[in-house]
C-alpha positions as CSV (number, residue, x, y, z in Angstrom):
1,M,-15.7,-18.0,5.2
2,L,-14.7,-14.4,4.2
3,Q,-17.5,-12.6,3.4
4,R,-16.9,-8.6,3.3
5,Q,-15.1,-5.8,1.2
6,T,-12.4,-7.7,-1.1
7,L,-10.8,-11.2,-0.5
8,R,-7.5,-10.0,-1.2
9,S,-7.8,-7.5,1.5
10,Q,-9.5,-9.2,3.7
11,V,-6.8,-12.1,3.7
12,I,-3.7,-8.8,4.3
13,D,-6.4,-8.3,7.5
14,Y,-6.7,-12.1,8.4
15,L,-2.0,-12.6,8.3
16,L,-1.8,-9.1,9.8
17,E,-3.9,-10.3,12.7
18,L,-1.2,-14.1,12.6
19,M,1.5,-11.1,13.5
20,K,-0.1,-8.8,15.4
21,S,-1.0,-11.6,18.1
22,G,1.9,-13.2,17.9
23,Q,0.3,-16.5,16.3
24,V,3.3,-16.3,13.9
25,K,6.5,-14.3,15.3
26,P,9.3,-12.6,13.1
27,G,11.5,-15.3,12.0
28,E,9.1,-17.5,11.5
29,Q,7.1,-19.4,8.1
30,L,3.4,-18.1,7.1
31,P,0.8,-21.2,6.3
32,T,1.0,-21.9,3.2
33,E,-0.9,-21.0,0.4
34,K,-2.6,-24.4,0.3
35,T,-3.6,-23.4,3.9
36,L,-4.4,-20.9,4.1
37,T,-7.3,-21.8,1.1
38,E,-8.3,-24.4,2.8
39,T,-8.3,-22.3,6.1
40,L,-9.9,-19.2,4.1
41,G,-12.0,-21.0,1.4
42,V,-10.7,-18.2,-1.2
43,S,-8.7,-18.2,-4.2
44,R,-4.9,-18.8,-4.7
45,T,-4.9,-15.8,-6.7
46,A,-6.1,-14.2,-4.3
47,I,-3.9,-15.1,-1.0
48,R,-0.9,-14.3,-3.9
49,E,-1.8,-11.2,-4.1
50,A,-2.0,-10.4,-0.1
51,V,1.7,-12.0,-0.3
52,K,2.9,-9.1,-2.5
53,S,1.1,-6.8,-1.2
54,L,2.8,-7.1,2.7
55,E,5.8,-8.2,0.7
56,S,6.3,-4.9,-1.1
57,L,6.0,-3.2,1.9
58,D,9.1,-5.1,4.0
59,L,6.5,-7.3,6.3
60,I,7.6,-10.4,4.7
61,S,9.8,-11.9,2.7
62,V,9.1,-15.0,0.4
63,R,12.2,-17.0,-0.2
64,P,11.8,-19.9,-2.7
65,R,11.5,-23.2,-1.8
66,V,10.5,-22.1,2.0
67,G,7.6,-19.6,1.8
68,A,7.1,-16.1,3.4
69,I,9.3,-15.5,6.4
70,V,8.1,-12.6,8.7
71,K,10.3,-9.6,9.0
72,P,9.7,-6.9,11.6
73,P,7.6,-5.2,12.9
74,S,7.0,-6.5,15.6
75,P,3.1,-8.5,17.1
76,T,2.7,-5.0,19.4
77,A,3.4,-2.0,16.8
78,L,0.8,-4.8,14.1
79,F,-1.6,-5.0,16.9
80,R,-2.1,-1.2,17.1
81,A,-1.8,-1.0,13.3
82,E,-5.0,-3.0,13.2
83,H,-6.9,-1.5,15.2
84,L,-7.2,0.7,12.2
85,S,-7.2,-1.1,9.3
86,V,-10.1,-2.4,10.6
87,A,-11.8,1.6,11.2
88,A,-10.5,2.1,7.7
89,H,-11.9,-0.6,5.7
90,K,-15.2,0.8,7.0
91,Q,-15.3,4.0,5.6
92,R,-15.5,6.1,2.8
93,A,-12.5,6.0,0.1
94,D,-12.6,9.9,0.1
95,L,-12.3,10.2,3.9
96,L,-9.3,7.7,3.4
97,I,-7.5,10.3,0.3
98,E,-8.2,12.9,3.3
99,F,-6.7,11.9,6.3
100,R,-3.8,10.3,3.3
101,T,-3.6,14.4,2.4
102,I,-3.3,14.8,5.6
103,L,-0.3,12.4,6.6
104,E,1.9,12.5,3.0
105,V,2.0,16.0,2.4
106,G,3.9,16.5,5.8
107,L,6.2,13.1,5.1
108,A,7.1,14.6,1.6
109,S,8.5,17.4,3.5
110,L,10.2,16.0,5.6
111,A,11.7,12.6,3.4
112,S,12.9,16.1,1.1
113,V,15.8,17.1,4.6
114,K,15.5,13.8,5.8
115,A,16.2,10.9,2.7
116,D,19.3,9.7,2.0
117,E,20.9,8.0,-0.9
118,A,19.0,4.0,0.0
119,D,15.9,6.3,0.4
120,I,16.2,7.9,-3.0
121,R,17.0,4.5,-4.5
122,S,14.2,2.7,-3.4
123,M,11.8,5.3,-4.8
124,E,13.6,5.5,-8.0
125,K,13.0,1.7,-8.0
126,A,9.4,1.5,-7.1
127,I,9.1,3.9,-10.5
128,Q,11.1,1.9,-12.0
129,E,9.0,-0.9,-10.8
130,H,5.8,1.0,-12.1
131,R,7.0,2.1,-15.0
132,E,7.2,-1.3,-16.6
133,A,4.2,-2.2,-15.7
134,I,2.7,0.3,-17.5
135,D,4.9,-0.6,-20.5
136,E,3.9,-4.7,-20.0
137,S,0.0,-3.9,-19.8
138,R,0.2,-5.2,-15.0
139,P,-1.4,-3.7,-12.7
140,S,0.6,-1.4,-11.2
141,Y,-0.7,-0.4,-7.8
142,L,2.0,-2.2,-6.1
143,A,4.7,-0.3,-6.9
144,D,2.4,3.0,-6.4
145,I,2.2,1.5,-3.0
146,A,5.8,0.8,-2.6
147,F,6.7,4.0,-3.8
148,H,4.9,6.2,-0.7
149,M,5.8,4.1,2.1
150,A,9.4,4.5,0.3
151,I,8.7,8.0,1.1
152,A,7.8,7.0,5.3
153,A,11.1,5.5,6.1
154,A,12.7,8.7,4.1
155,A,11.6,10.8,6.8
156,K,12.4,8.6,9.4
157,N,9.9,8.8,11.4
158,P,9.0,5.1,12.5
159,F,4.7,6.0,13.5
160,A,4.4,7.3,10.1
161,I,5.6,3.9,8.8
162,L,3.3,2.6,11.2
163,V,0.4,4.2,10.1
164,L,0.7,3.5,6.4
165,Q,0.6,-0.3,6.9
166,S,-2.2,0.3,9.4
167,I,-4.6,1.1,6.5
168,L,-2.5,-1.4,4.3
169,G,-6.0,-3.1,3.0
170,P,-8.2,-0.3,2.0
171,L,-5.4,1.1,0.4
172,T,-4.6,-1.6,-2.3
173,D,-8.2,-2.3,-2.1
174,Q,-8.5,1.2,-3.7
175,R,-5.5,1.5,-6.0
176,M,-6.3,-1.7,-7.2
177,K,-9.8,0.1,-8.2
178,T,-8.1,3.4,-9.6
179,D,-5.8,1.6,-11.2
180,V,-8.1,0.1,-13.9
181,I,-9.5,3.6,-14.9
182,P,-7.6,4.8,-18.3
183,N,-4.7,6.8,-17.4
184,S,-4.8,6.4,-13.9
185,A,-1.2,4.5,-13.6
186,E,0.1,7.0,-16.3
187,D,-1.2,10.0,-14.0
188,G,0.3,8.3,-11.0
189,L,3.5,8.1,-12.2
190,R,4.0,11.3,-13.5
191,D,3.2,12.9,-9.9
192,H,6.2,10.1,-8.4
193,K,8.0,11.7,-10.8
194,R,7.8,15.0,-9.8
195,I,7.6,14.4,-5.6
196,L,11.1,12.2,-6.2
197,A,12.4,15.5,-8.3
198,A,11.2,18.0,-5.1
199,I,13.2,15.1,-2.6
200,R,16.3,14.9,-4.6
201,A,16.2,19.0,-4.8
202,R,16.2,19.0,-0.6
203,N,12.9,21.6,-1.5
204,P,10.5,21.6,1.2
205,H,7.8,23.4,-0.3
206,Q,7.6,21.9,-3.7
207,A,7.5,18.6,-1.9
208,R,4.1,19.6,0.1
209,D,3.0,21.2,-3.0
210,V,3.5,18.2,-5.3
211,M,2.6,15.6,-2.7
212,R,-0.3,17.6,-1.8
213,A,-1.7,17.8,-5.9
214,H,-0.5,14.2,-6.1
215,M,-4.0,13.6,-3.5
216,H,-5.7,16.0,-5.7
217,T,-5.0,13.2,-9.0
218,A,-5.7,9.8,-6.5
219,E,-9.3,12.2,-5.3
220,R,-10.6,12.1,-9.3
221,Y,-9.5,8.3,-9.9
222,S,-11.1,7.0,-6.3
223,A,-14.6,9.3,-7.6
224,L,-14.0,7.6,-11.1
225,A,-13.6,4.5,-9.7
226,M,-16.9,4.5,-6.7
227,E,-18.8,5.8,-10.0
228,L,-18.4,3.1,-11.8
229,D,-18.7,0.7,-9.1
230,E,-22.3,2.2,-8.6
231,P,-23.8,0.3,-11.0
232,A,-21.9,-3.2,-10.4
233,K,-23.4,-2.9,-6.5
234,V,-27.0,-1.9,-8.0
235,S,-27.6,-4.9,-10.1
236,S,-25.6,-7.7,-7.8
């Protein structure tokens, strides 16, 4: 039975472990929703959210009447990623953002130099999905994370993608908490548009500046989420 962090993030870690250990290899199907529900003792909602998160990062492919099929990276890569995921779960949200700032400011600069048209389209798609989520009053965190993964892909550095995948669980957990704060999703979308504009303009300096500003925005909303979470912890 899963007991720590959020159920969804632990389901993500459980599925990553299956892939990392080679129990489920690329091209093979992950356990069904029913099996995961019975094995982990969690709701179908938590499992579906975890699967959507993995799919948004291109780790799996969900096929109608087939299920979730594992895609590359290899189990060896996921083995390295899993260790960072465990460590990230144990750290404060502000430290996670601090680490992301160090990483993603540089990635934005690289992406402005190396991004091709396919990369730009991936960023545009994530922004469009973010916009639609806001318009339809749906959670926007998956589109948000997909945008950052598209930047990592555009930087053409496989280590960057691996590192971001490694903190998927705690990152998604953090974004779910900030997503419900008024104006958070809208401010995130605004920043993403600025970042894309800098990357499209092939301006590394501007890309670094707007990504750094975006991390400041994320830090502010994360602090608000932590304040709102404190009363719940005290009363529980």
